[in-house]
N, C-alpha and C positions, 0 to 999 in steps of 0.2 A: 383777511380777504386778499385774494390775488388780483382784485380789480381796482382800478381800471387798467386794461392793456392800452399802452400808449406808445408814441414814438420813442419815449424814454426807456421802454422795456427792451431788454437785450435781444439782439437778433440770434435766434437759435439755429437758423438754417441759412448760412451766409452765401451759399453758392460758390462759384458761378454755375449757371446752368450748363448742361452738356450741349454739344453742337446739334444733336439730333435726338428725337424720341418718336415713339409711335403716336402718343397723344400729349398735347399740352393743355392743362387746365388753368384757366385764368380766374383767380380768386381763391383765397384761403379761408373762406367761411365754412360752415358745416356742409353745405352742398358741394363745394369744390373738394373738400377733404374726403368726404364719403364717396364721391364719384371716383376720385383717384384711388381710394382704398379698394373698391370693387374691381377696378381695372387691373390694379397690381396683383390682386388675388388670382387673376386669370392669366398672369404672365405677360401683361402688356407693359411696355416701357413708358412710364408716365413721368412728366415733369409738371409740377404745380408752381406757378409763379404768383406771388403775392406782393403787391406794391408796398405794403406796410408790414404788419405783423399778422400771423395766424390768429384768426378770430378777433382781430382788433376792432371790427365794426359790429354789426347787429348780432353776429353769432355769439358774442359775449355780453351783449347789452340787453338781451331779452329777459323775459320773466322766469325762464327755466322750466316752463310747463311742457310735459310730454302727454298731450291730450288727444283723445278721440272725440270726446264730448264737445258738442257744439260746432263741429266742423261742417263745411259744405259737403254735401253728399258726394260730390265729384272727387273730393280728396280722401274720403273715408277708406277705400280699399288700400291705397298706398299707406295711409296712416296706420291701419291695422297691421300691415306688414312691418312698418317702421317700429311699432311698439314691440313686436316679436323680435326684431333685430336688436333693439335696445336691451332686451332681457339677457342677451348673450354677449353684449359688447365688452363689458368689463372683463369677462374671462378671456375673450379673444384679444383684447388690447393689453391685457396683463396690467391693468391700472384701474384705480378707483375713479369713477366718473360722477359720483354722487347720485347715481340712479337709484330711485326708490319708488315702489308702487304704493303711494300713499293716497291715491284717489284725487278726483277733482269734483268740487261742489259748486254748482251754480245756484244762487239764492235769489228768490223773487222778492221784490219790494212792493209788489201789488199784483192785481189780477192780470194786467197786461203782460208783465214779466212771466207770470206763472203759465199763461196760455202759450207763450212763445217757447218756454222750456218744455212743456208737455208735448207741443207739436213736434219738437225735434226728436223725441223718443221714438217716433215712427221709423226714423232712419236707423236708430240704434237697434230696434227689433229686426229690421231688414238685414242687418249685417251681423246679428248675433252678439252685439255688445251688451254688457251687463248694466246698462243705465237703468236706474229706477227713480220713480217720482217720490218725493218726500213731503210729508205734511209739515205744518207749522211746528208741531211738537217734535217731530223727528229731526228737523233742522236745529231746533233749540237744544236737543240732546247731543247732537253732533258738534255744534259750534255755538256755545252759549254766548249770546250777545244781547244788545239792547237797541236793535235797529228796526224793530217792527217787521221782521221778515215773515212772509206768509207761506213759505214752502220752498221747494227747489227740486233739483235733480242731482243725482249722485252716480258717478261711475267709479267704482272701487278699483277697477283694473288700470285706470289712468295713473300717470306717474309724473316724476320730475327728475331733473338732474341739475348739476351746477355748471352753467354755460361756460364761464371763464376758466373752469377747470377741465370740463369734458372735451371741448373741441381742441385745445392745444394738446391734450394727452392722446386724443385720437390721431392727431397729426404726427405726433412722435411715433405712435405705433405703425402708422402708414409708412413713415420713413424707414422704420426698421424692416418693413416688408418690401422695400425696394422703391418706393415713391421718392423721386428727387424733388425736394421742396426747396424753394429759394425765396427768402423774404427780402424786402427792400429791392424788389426786382419788378418794376412796372412793365407790363406788356404795352408797348406804344401803339402797335398796329399789327394786323394780320399781314402775312406775306402771301400774296395771291398771284398765282401763275396760271395762265390759260383759263381764267374764270373760276378756279377752285383754290382752296386753301393749300398752301405748300409749307406753311410754318408761321412763326411769329417773330416780330422784331421787338426785342426787349431792350431796356437800357443797358443791359450787359451783353448785348449782341443777339444775333439771329439763332433761333432754334428751329431746325427743320422738322416738320411733322405734317402729315397729311390729314390729321384730325385735331380739332381744337374744341374745347368746351368753354363757353362763356358763362361763368358763374360769378359775376362781378357785383352782385347786389345792386346797391343804389347807383353804381357807376356803369351798369350794363348798357343802358340806353345811350349814354354819351359815347361809349366805345362803338356800339353798333351803328350809330348814326354816321360816324365818320367814314364808314364803309357803305353808306347808302341803304342801310337796313333800318326800317321803321320799327321801333319798339316803344309803344305808348306807356312808358313807365314814369311815375313820379314818386317822390318820397315825402314822408311827414315825420316831424320830430315828436318823439314820445319821451317823457321824463319818468325815471324810475328811482326809487330810494331803497336803501337797506337799513333796517334798524339795528341797533346794538342787541345783544342777546336779551331775550324776554322769556317769561314763563310760557310753557307751551299751552296754547289755546286750541290749536288744531295742527295735526301733523302734515297735512297735505296742502293743496292749493284751492282757494275759494274766491268767488267774486259775486258781488251783487251789481246793481246798475250804477253804483257810485264809486266803488274802489275794489281792488283785488289784492290778495296777499298769498304768499307762499312761505312755508316754514323751511329755512335753509339748514344745512348740516351744522353750521356754526352756532345755531340757537337763535339767530335773529330771523326777521321776516323781511322778504322783499315786497315792497308796496308799490302800487301804481293806481292812477285814476282810470276808471273805465271810460271808454269812448271819448277820450280827450286827447287831442293832438294839435300840433302847430303845422300849418301849411304855408310854406314860403312861396311867394309869387315871383316866378322867374319866367324867362322866355318860353320854356316848354309848358309851364303851367298855363300861360295864355294861349299857346298854340293848341293845347289839348283840352281847353276848357269845355267845349261841347261834348267831347268824349267822356269826360269825368263828371258832367253835370248831374246825371242820375245818382252817382255815388256821393257827390257834394250835398245834394238835397237830402239824401238819407242820413248823412252824418253832420248836417249843418250845425246842430246844437253843440256838438263836441269839437267843432273845428274852429281854431283861432287862426285868422289869416294874418300873415306877416308880409310887409311890403317888399322885402327883398331878402334873398338868401345871403348868408355870410360869404365873405370872400373865398373863392376857390371851391365852393360847394358845386355839386354836379349841375344844378340849374341856376347857378349864379349868373347875374347879368353880364359879368365880364369874363366868365369862364369860356375859353375858346371852344368852338364846335368843330374846328378843323385844325390839323397840325401835321407835321411830317415826322417820320420815324427817326430822323437824325437829331432832333432837338428835344428839349424838355417838354413834357406834356402835362395836362391837368392832373394825371395820376401821380406824378412825382411832386407836384406842388402841394398836394394834400395826401400824405401817406396814409393817414387814418382819418376817416370822417367821424369827428368826435364833437358833436354840438354840445353847447353848454346846457345843463339842466335848468329848468325854470324854478327858481326858489319859491315862487308863490304856489306852484303846484305841489311842491314838497310839503309846504305848510298845510295845504288842503288835505293831503294824504294823512298827515298827523292828526288834523281835526277830525276827519272821518273815522279814522281808527279809534280815536278816543271816544267819539260818540257811540260807536258800536261796542266798544269794550271799556266802559268807564272805570272799571276796576284797575285797568292798566294805565289809563291816561294817555297823554301825548307822548309817543315813544321818542327816545333819543335816536337821532339819525347818525349812523356810522359813515355812510357814503351816499352820494347822489350822483346820478349821471343821466345822460340822454343818448338816444340812438336815432338814426334815420331809417325808418321802415320803408323799404322799397315796395311799392304797391302797383297794382294794375286796375284798370277801370272796373273789372268784375270781381276784384279781390281774389283772383285765382292766379297761380303762377303760369309762366310759359315754360314748357318742357317739350322741346321740339327741335328738329333739324331746321336750319335756315335754308329754305329751298333756293334762294337767290345766290347762296354761297356754299356750294357743296364742300363738305368737310367740316362745317361749323355746326355745333349743337349748342342750344341755348337752354340754360336752367336758371331762371331768375324770377323776380317779382313774387317772392313768397308771401308778401302782404302780411307780415307779422306771424305767419304760421310755420316758419321754416325750421326752427330749432328741433321741435319734436318730430316732425316728418322727415327731417334731413337724411337719416340713414336710408329710408325708403326711396326718397327722390334720388339719392346717390346711386342706389342699386339700379333703378329704372334708367337713369341717365347713362350709366355704364352700358346697359343693354342697347340703348339707342346708338351710342358711339360704335359699338361692335356689330350693329346690324342684327341684333337678336330681337326676338319678340319680347316686349317688356312685361307681359303677363297682366297688364292692367289697361283699361280703356283710357287712352291719353287724348282723345278728341277734345275734351273740355280745356286742354292746356295748349292747343295748337296756336302758333303765332298768327296764322291766317285769320283767326276769328275776329281780329280787329280791323281787317282790311289793310290798306296800304298807308303807312305813315313814314315820312322822312323828315 
């Protein structure tokens, strides 16, 4: 495995950045990389600044699913386009990304689960997606297990890719097409002249540009707030584990209400607990409590509250909220947001896997990690211009849905930057839907 990407990983794009560009992209995750990819294809001079390593955070720490199934209907049109893009990305990038259309299976543990799954199929029909309802026996034939599953839904056209392989290789392909990528280069602040963006101030110096894309994942709200922009974004920790190679029980990705799995190229399975995450209580968490209360109530059973974020985390109690462009910033103090995995959750993954597949027992774990999932109060991203700061476009808050939809969001964001019609309804992703927060 090439994971985890860490500060010990070699810098592949050392810089320095040029003095000027047409567009600066802040953030080297899948959204930033694919936005830069599409801009460069159109002849735009793009600089991508990443404070740590390409895909060092959630873009390499996710489950690796490329799914339409189960998405919010607002995201579906972009996701359908994203899947179409994924199908041609390996040929376009000239590199293997681990992309395979092996399907996604949602399994019901009872009548309530089954009703929810069946209800979502109305969205699939409306968009021409090949989702179909499975009976108990059909699920058993597809994924033999001993978990008392009562049925499910199946989307054969859904897919997967290997996150820690795909995003760095897409970055390499983008660089070969003219994107100037600079790792270990934190953007400290926007350079604002006469009320609009005139460039960015990085730790390696100023880059002049009249357009900037903020795709900073969990760091986006902290960066935006220092410029007076309210972005009600918080993050939760999710633990993931990778088993050693196992006999194949299922070639794709599957989940019930207790745990999820995905068959990787190396013969192991990526495991995660469903609807389980850790929420660190920091200044922004308290400030935004009322805004997030409906989401907290919905997910209360799977949310574990932690009294304080670790040192230097975006919502840490001592993390500065204001700084100058002349000195060190929070983005340099934590190059890669790499929370420790929860060992107890890893053991529960093993237990639940063994309960579902007793013939395999508790799997050997080859690696475990955690990521901070940047989320919004309605679990939908922000893809919008910042009206208060002309020249700034925001693409963040993917809420755990970003890897699969990334190519589509990158294409849409590139259109926004260039003033083109994005070809999708972006009203559900407007920043203004949250009112004013600073």
